[in-house]
N, C-alpha and C positions, 0 to 999 in steps of 0.2 A: 837478781836479774830484772831489768827496766825494759819497761814495753811501752809503745807510745800507741795511743787511740786518737782517731779524729769522727766527728759527725757533723751533719747539716741537719738543722730542723727548723722549718718554717712554721708561723704561727698566724693563724684566723681568730681574733678577738672581737666577741660581740659584745656593744657598749648601750647599756642600759639596766635599769632593775627590771628583772622578769614579774615581779610585783608593782603592776603598772601604776599604781597607785602614788608609788614613791618618787615618779619621775617629774617632778614638781620643785620650784622654788621661789625663794622671797627676797627681796632686799629693798632697804632704807635708806635714802642719802637724803644728807643734811648739805646746805650750802651755805657759809655764813660770808656776814658782810668784809672781812677781811679777803675772800677768796678762797679759805678753807674749806675743803671738804671732810665729811662723817660718813663713812661707809658701812653698815653691817647688812650682811648677810647671811643664808641658811647654813654655811660651810663652816667646818671646823680646819684650823690654820694646824699641823701637825709637824711641820717644817718639811713639808713638799710643795709650797711655794703657791698654795693656792690663794692665800691674799694678795701676793704679787699681781698674779694673772689678773683677780678680779679688778682690783685697782687700776689694773692697766688700761681693763676696758674701759672703766669710768673717766681715766685719763684721755683715752682716744675720742671718746664720744664728744666729752667739753672741750677737747684740745688745749688742757693745761698739764702741768708738770706733774710727774707722777708724785713727787714732794709733797704739794697739796694736799694728797689724800691719805686720810688714816682710819686704816679698817680696825673696828673695834671686835673683841672676841665674842663669839655665836650667843646671842641670848634670846630666848623666845618671849621676852616682854618687848624684844624688838621686831623681832622677824619671827610670828607662830608658827607651830605645824610644820619644824622642819625636817626635812628629810636626813637620813644617815648620810657622813661624808664617806660615800664608799660605791662602790661599782662603778670605779674609773669615770663616775659621769657629774662629779662635782664643779668643775669647770665649765664644762656645759650648761648645767642648768644655773648656777649661781652668776655666772657671766653672763648669761641672756638676760636674768632676772635684773643684775644691776645695771646692764646697758638699757631695758626698758625706762627704769627708773631716771637714768641721766638723760636719756631723751625727751622723758617728761620735762625734765627741768630744762631744755636745750630748748625745746619749743616752745614753752616758757617764755625765755628770755629773747628768742627772735622775736616773736609777735609784739612784745612788748617794747624792743629796740625798733623795730618796724614802724609801730604806730608813732611812736617818740620822735624819730626823724623823717617820717612821712615818705616811707620807701615800701615798695614791695618785701614781703617776708625772705622770697627768693635772694635778694641783696643784700642778706645778712650771713656775714659769714665767722665764725670760729677757726682759727688757725695762730698756733702755736703761743698761746696763753692772751691772744689780743682777740678782738672782735671789729670785724669791718663792717659796715654801717652804709651799704652805697657807695656816694662819694661825699657822704654826708660827715661821718666821724670813724676815728680809729681809737676803740676803748682797749685799754689794759683790761680782761677779765674781771678782776675785782671792783673796777670802775662800774662796770656793767651791772653787776651784783648789787652795790650800792644803791646806785637808782632806782634799779627793780624793788630792791626792801622800800625803799621811801615812795613807793609808786604803791606797795602793800601787795607785790605780786608774790605769791608763795614759793617758796624756795627749799621747800622741804619734798619729797616724792618716793611714794611705794613704784615696786616693780615686781612683776610676777611673769612666770615662764612655765608653761606645761609642756613637756618633750610630745612633738605630733607624732602620728602614722604607726605608733605603738598600741598594743593592745594582744596580752596572751591569757590563755585559757589551762592553767598547770593542769586540770583534770581530763580537759581531751588533749593538752599537749598540741592546740592549733592557735593560730595568729602570729603577730610577728612580734616577738619579743624584743629585739635589738633594734635602735635607731640604724645604726651603721658599725663597720666593722674596723679594727685597727689589724694592718699586717706586718710582718716583721720577718727576718730570718736573721741566724745565729749559726756560726763555725766555730767549733771549739776544739783543742788540740790538747791531750792529756797525757801524762807518764804515769805510771802504779810501777809500783814495786813488787815484783811478784814473791818475793820472800815476808815481806810485812804486812801487805795489803796496802799499804800508803798508797793516796795520788795525790798528785799536786796538776793545776790548771796551767798550763803554759800559755796559751795564746787563746785570745776570743775576736772575733770580727765580727759586729753587728748592724744589720742595714733595719731600721723602723721607721715605718710610717705614723707620723703624728699629724697628717696634714698639714695645713697652715700653720706653724707654732707660733703660739701667743710669745713664748720666752723659748728661744733655743737651749740657753744656758740652763733652764729649770729643766727642759724636757729632756737634755742630756744627761742631766743630774739623776733623775728620775728612771731611764731607761738604764743605767750603771748600775743603781744603786738596788732596781727591781732583779736586775738580773743577779747580782750578789747574793741578794736574798735567797732566791731560785735555787743558787748553788749549794747554799746552807739547807733550804728544804730536801733537796735531791741526794746529798752526800752525806752531811753528818748531823743531822738535828733529829735525833732519835729519840724514840718514847720506850720504855719497857717498863716493866713492873714485876716485883719480887714472886713468891709463890702465897707469899698473902695476899697480893695483890695491894701495893703499896706502890706508887710512882717513884722512881729511883733516880729518873733523868729531870729532877726539879732545881737545880742550881746552874752557876754559868761552870762551875766545876764538872758537871756532870752530862749537862746539854751543850754541844758544841755549836756555836753560831759562828759564821764566817767572821772573820778578824783583817786587819790590813794585810795580815802573813799571808793568807788565802788570796788575794787578788793577783790578777795574772800579769806574769812581767811583760807581755802585750795585749792590752785591752785597746781595740779600734771599735769606736762608735760613728755611725753616719746616720743620720736623718734623711728619710729619701725628701730629695731636691724637690721632685714635681709632685711632692704631694699636696694635695687640696682635696677637702670632704665635699663629696658631691651631694652630702644633704645640707641643709642649712643652719650649722651649726655656729657657734660663734667664732664670726669673722673665719670660718670654713675650717675650723681646729679639728684636732681629734685629742682623744682621750691617750694619757699617758700614766697609767698607774699601775694597774695589774698586769696588762698583755707582755710588758717585759721577762715579767717574772717565769713565763712559759718559755721563754726562748733559753730558760738554763735546760732545759730535756737537752740541748745539745751536748752539755757537760755529761751526764747519764750516760747518751749513748756513746760518747767517745769513751767513757768509761767499759763498758760494753765491748767497742771496739779492741782495746786495750788488753782486755782479759782474754778475749777470743786468738789475738796476737801471740799470749802467754802459754794458751795451752791446746796450741796447733789447729786453729780455727774453730768455726760451729758458732751456733748462740746460744751464749751463756746464760743460767737462769739469776737472773742478778734482780731482787728487790731494792726499794727505794727505801730508807737511805742508802748510798752505798759506800756504807762505813768500811773502814779497814777489816774487819770480820767478815762482813760481807762480800767482799770483793776473794777473799782468800777463799773463802766457801765455794763462790763461784767459780773461781779459779780448780780448785780440787773436783768440784763436780763435773765439771765439763772435761777436764783431762780423763777421769774415770769413763766418761761416755765414750771418748774419743777413744779408748785404749780398749772397751767391748767391744767396741764398732769397727776394730780394726782385727780381733778375733776371729 
């Protein structure tokens, strides 16, 4: 017999390392005479789009095409004492550090151009790969860079950022551990087979807050991927040991992670359209790494709802991960409990 369940769960997720000293980042920026830009920062690219986002920040600050910028792999010989790429804060930290470096370069070029052409610095503008210098000149970015090089203007800069307003003492559990919060909500619908304990995710609807998104395509992918990872965490990824203490779920054949077959038939994800971070983050964006993982709790509670429907009501005793064995066990336990209550 098949039974369906549905659940909605909200998420409020704090962003920052609770170890306050880790909330810092550095960046190194080189501008070459052909207009190309080399960027190094303290974050590690793992496929999550971090390099793309940080490069976008530099492109925005210097008003150049993204294709001009190359991010090199994190290297402590370039940026020392880097913090872990974690806590969902890497775009916040490294984006701000890269912004500081880019603004240093732009300020040097602005001062040079203003002096060379005899105009106020406020009349020097960067836009779409060109630099307008009052009514005196309009140069391609690489032309101005070449002139600055011959005038011995430094074209390399470092940037640094430390998250403000935070400080937390874990011993007394006092202070402000998080700079801001991310919010989201998910509604999940599941179906379970009460004879086998198998479950399937049918539909998911997610609304998630990423502030003023740096890159909506990347953020959508992070929400989807984080959610599916959370589905695995709560429904299939089980650790168990035998009587001799040996871990038996140590390979793809025994440790079940989500695959394409576990993708719901209908998966609707929207980013909050009115999102804007109230704190001064990079372009008022918000983190989008770990928060979506927690949205998968809606799947776990939807399975509980389906178990209750299959056992005649009540609150099932279901432990995570909700494997078929545990679903069957919860069904049997709740049926027995309901039967005892009816006597």
